[in-house]
C-alpha positions in Angstrom: -0.1 -0.1 -0.1 2.6 2.5 0.4 4.8 2.6 -2.2 2.1 4.9 -4.5 2.0 7.9 -2.6 -0.7 10.3 -4.0 1.1 13.7 -4.8 -1.4 15.9 -2.4 -3.1 15.1 0.5 -5.8 17.3 2.7 -6.6 16.2 6.4 -9.8 17.4 7.6 -11.5 17.7 10.7 -14.4 19.5 12.8 -11.6 22.8 13.5 -8.7 21.7 12.5 -7.5 22.4 15.7 -7.0 18.3 17.1 -6.8 15.8 14.6 -5.4 17.2 11.2 -2.9 19.7 12.2 -1.3 16.5 14.2 -1.7 14.0 11.1 -1.1 17.1 8.8 2.4 17.7 11.0 2.7 13.7 11.1 2.4 13.2 7.2 5.2 16.1 6.4 7.3 14.7 9.2 7.3 11.6 7.9 7.2 12.0 3.7 9.1 15.5 3.8 8.6 17.0 0.5 7.8 14.5 -1.3 3.8 15.0 -0.9 1.7 18.4 -0.5 0.4 17.8 2.5 -2.6 20.1 4.3 -5.4 20.3 6.6 -8.6 22.2 7.1 -12.0 21.9 9.4 -15.1 22.8 9.1 -15.4 25.1 11.2 -12.6 27.6 11.9 -13.2 29.4 15.4 -10.9 28.1 17.5 -6.6 28.1 17.8 -4.2 25.1 17.2 -4.8 23.3 20.8 -2.0 23.1 23.3 -2.2 19.3 23.8 -2.3 18.8 20.7 1.0 20.8 19.9 2.4 19.0 23.4 1.9 14.7 22.3 3.3 15.5 18.9 6.5 18.0 20.4 7.1 14.7 22.0 7.6 12.7 18.8 9.3 15.1 16.9 6.3 16.7 15.3 5.9 20.3 15.8 2.7 22.0 15.0 3.2 25.6 17.2 3.4 27.5 14.1 0.4 25.9 12.8 -2.8 28.4 12.1 -6.5 27.2 11.8 -8.3 27.2 8.7 -11.9 26.1 7.4 -12.5 24.5 4.2 -14.3 28.1 2.6 -10.8 30.2 4.5 -8.7 27.7 2.4 -10.5 27.7 -0.8 -10.4 32.1 -0.6 -6.7 31.5 -0.2 -6.4 29.8 -3.5 -6.0 26.1 -1.8 -8.6 24.0 -4.2 -10.1 21.0 -3.3 -9.8 19.7 -7.2 -5.5 20.3 -6.4 -5.9 17.1 -3.7 -5.7 13.7 -5.2 -6.9 12.6 -1.7 -9.2 14.0 1.3 -8.5 11.7 4.6 -11.6 13.0 6.6 -10.6 12.3 10.5 -13.9 13.1 12.0 -18.2 12.2 10.3 -18.7 16.4 10.0 -15.4 16.7 8.1 -16.5 13.6 6.1 -19.8 15.1 5.3 -18.5 18.6 4.1 -15.9 17.4 2.3 -17.8 14.6 0.3 -20.5 17.8 -0.3 -17.2 19.7 -1.7 -16.6 16.9 -3.4 -19.3 15.9 -5.6 -18.4 17.2 -9.1 -14.2 16.5 -8.6 -13.2 13.2 -9.7 -11.8 12.8 -5.8 -11.1 10.3 -3.3 -12.4 10.7 -0.3 -11.1 8.1 2.9 -13.0 7.9 6.5 -10.7 7.2 9.1 -12.4 6.9 12.8 -10.0 9.2 15.2 -11.1 9.4 18.5 -12.2 12.9 19.1 -10.0 13.4 22.8 -11.0 17.0 23.7 -13.5 15.5 25.7 -12.0 13.5 28.0 -10.3 13.4 31.1 -10.3 15.8 34.0 -6.9 16.0 35.0 -3.8 17.1 33.0 -2.4 13.7 32.3 -6.0 12.2 32.0 -5.9 15.1 29.0 -2.3 14.0 27.8 -3.2 10.4 27.8 -5.9 11.1 25.6 -4.6 12.5 23.3 -1.1 10.1 22.6 -4.2 7.9 22.0 -5.2 9.5 19.6 -1.9 11.1 17.9 -0.8 6.9 18.2 -4.4 5.7 16.0 -3.4 8.5 13.3 0.0 7.1 13.0 -0.6 3.9 12.9 -3.3 4.9 10.5 -0.5 7.1 8.0 2.1 4.1 8.2 -0.6 1.6 8.0 -2.1 3.8 4.4 1.2 4.9 3.2 4.1 3.1 4.5 6.8 3.1 6.8 8.3 6.9 6.6 10.5 8.0 4.0 12.8 10.5 5.8 15.4 10.4 8.7 14.4 12.0 12.2 16.9 14.1 11.7 16.2 15.4 8.3 12.9 17.1 9.6 14.6 19.2 12.0 16.3 21.9 9.8 
């Protein structure tokens, strides 16, 4: 499965603040510039989630510079959905929106049911555990779908 990488992938979720930025960051870290990768949400009223930043930093993936955007903003800013080979929805709402927006394009949309960690846990360690579980689900899905990372970890830090 991992030998034929698409040229471009869009990850999407509800707010582009937790799951899709994690996926975008990991994809860029694992495959470098081999694939054009972006992310978007159905909504964009939130900022990047601090727990997402923390759990991805644990594996060397930096998300602190991520800027949240919606599907509508993405298109306004020139990233047309038709330019992506693959859209991967990480939530039911984003899957519905992606299918609605791509019905006029010949575009593959996949749905990966990824845990939304935002309402889980009351203490910091419980929340971090839930976010790590989400991060690990995304990592496992990426590696199963696209194969082992193509670049060495040290190359992503530059």
